[in-house]
C-alpha positions in Angstrom: 3.0 -21.7 -31.1 -0.2 -21.9 -28.9 -1.3 -20.6 -25.4 -0.4 -24.3 -23.7 2.8 -24.8 -25.7 6.2 -23.3 -24.4 9.7 -23.5 -25.4 12.3 -24.5 -22.5 15.9 -22.9 -22.1 17.0 -26.0 -23.5 15.3 -25.1 -27.1 12.8 -27.9 -26.6 9.3 -27.4 -27.6 6.8 -28.7 -24.9 3.2 -29.0 -23.7 3.1 -26.9 -20.4 -0.3 -27.9 -19.5 0.9 -31.8 -19.3 4.1 -30.1 -16.9 1.2 -28.7 -14.4 -0.8 -32.3 -14.4 2.2 -34.4 -13.8 3.5 -32.1 -11.2 -0.1 -32.0 -9.1 -0.3 -35.6 -9.6 3.3 -36.2 -8.4 2.3 -33.7 -5.7 -0.7 -35.9 -4.8 1.1 -38.9 -4.7 3.6 -37.5 -2.4 0.7 -35.9 0.0 -1.3 -39.6 0.0 2.1 -41.5 0.3 3.1 -38.9 3.5 -0.3 -39.1 5.1 -0.2 -35.2 5.0 -3.1 -33.1 2.8 -2.6 -30.8 -0.3 -5.5 -28.7 0.7 -7.3 -26.3 -2.0 -5.4 -23.3 -0.8 -1.8 -25.7 -1.6 -2.8 -26.9 -4.6 -3.7 -23.6 -5.8 -0.5 -22.3 -5.1 1.5 -25.2 -6.4 -0.7 -24.7 -9.7 0.3 -20.9 -9.9 4.0 -21.6 -9.3 3.8 -24.3 -12.0 2.3 -21.8 -14.4 5.6 -21.6 -15.7 8.7 -22.2 -15.4 9.7 -18.6 -14.1 10.4 -18.1 -10.1 7.4 -16.6 -8.7 7.5 -14.2 -5.4 4.9 -14.5 -2.8 3.6 -11.3 -2.9 3.0 -12.0 -6.7 0.8 -15.3 -5.7 -1.1 -13.5 -3.0 -2.2 -11.1 -5.8 -3.2 -14.3 -8.1 -4.8 -16.0 -5.1 -7.0 -13.2 -3.8 -9.7 -13.0 -7.0 -10.0 -16.9 -6.0 -9.8 -16.4 -2.3 -10.4 -12.8 -0.7 -9.4 -14.1 2.6 -6.3 -14.5 1.3 -3.4 -13.1 3.7 0.2 -13.2 3.2 0.1 -15.6 5.9 -2.0 -18.0 4.2 0.5 -18.0 1.2 4.0 -18.5 3.7 2.2 -21.5 4.7 1.1 -23.3 2.0 5.0 -22.5 0.5 6.4 -23.7 3.6 4.2 -27.2 3.3 5.5 -27.2 -0.7 8.8 -26.6 0.3 9.0 -29.0 3.3 7.2 -31.7 1.2 10.2 -31.4 -1.9 7.4 -30.1 -4.3 9.0 -26.7 -5.0 12.1 -25.0 -4.6 13.2 -21.5 -3.2 15.2 -19.3 -5.5 16.9 -17.8 -2.9 18.9 -15.2 -5.0 15.3 -13.7 -6.3 13.6 -14.7 -3.4 11.3 -16.7 -5.0 10.1 -19.7 -5.5 9.8 -22.3 -8.8 8.2 -26.1 -9.1 10.6 -28.8 -8.4 11.3 -31.3 -11.6 12.3 -34.2 -9.2 9.6 -33.7 -6.6 9.0 -35.8 -3.8 12.6 -36.6 -3.1 15.4 -34.8 -1.2 18.2 -34.1 -3.8 20.9 -31.2 -5.0 19.6 -28.7 -7.0 21.5 -26.8 -9.7 19.3 -23.5 -10.8 20.3 -22.0 -14.1 18.2 -18.7 -14.1 17.9 -16.8 -17.2 18.4 -13.0 -16.8 16.5 -12.1 -20.2 13.4 -14.7 -20.2 13.7 -15.6 -16.2 13.2 -19.2 -16.8 14.5 -21.2 -14.1 16.2 -24.7 -15.5 16.6 -27.3 -12.7 19.5 -29.6 -13.6 20.9 -32.7 -11.4 24.7 -32.0 -12.3 25.9 -35.4 -11.0 29.5 -34.1 -11.7 29.2 -30.7 -10.3 27.8 -32.4 -6.8 30.7 -35.1 -7.0 33.3 -32.7 -7.1 31.7 -30.2 -4.6 31.3 -33.4 -2.5 34.6 -33.9 -2.3 35.8 -30.4 -1.7 33.3 -30.9 1.4 34.8 -34.1 2.4 38.7 -32.6 2.2 37.0 -29.3 4.3 35.5 -31.8 6.6 32.6 -29.5 6.4 29.0 -31.3 6.8 26.5 -29.5 4.0 22.5 -29.2 5.2 21.4 -28.7 1.8 23.1 -27.7 -1.4 21.9 -25.5 -4.3 24.1 -23.6 -6.7 22.2 -20.4 -8.4 23.6 -19.6 -11.4 22.2 -16.5 -13.7 23.1 -15.9 -17.0 21.6 -17.0 -20.7 19.4 -20.0 -21.8 20.5 -21.4 -25.1 17.2 -19.5 -26.7 18.2 -15.7 -25.0 21.7 -16.5 -26.2 20.7 -16.9 -29.7 18.0 -14.0 -29.9 
């Protein structure tokens, strides 16, 4: 397996450089459509987040951005993260206090995040049946959710087989 090829938790091999290019392309389209700027620092933070399918913490991003921008401070990274979250280009993994790229960038959607405790990959799933059942329960409770994110920790297919 080459450096630009990885295996997703589903066991499917893919060109990860293509993942990064696709994510950046979608981000550029979303920003252009909305009339907002994907500044160089926002672009780089998004690229660093997409360097793997693992969640990354803000201070790890800061450590990676400092060789490129030695003036970067925590507030620089947090402002970029806030922008990327606001635009729907990344997700916050609450249980890890970290961030991961969004596979359905630019659209508001529910999130089922499967977090492997061995390899630390985070897989985003649509899970329409799960969210339909949750919506029914919330309707029955007269509960009006602001956002829906489910995080499940366990072993991915590849790590379970190992």
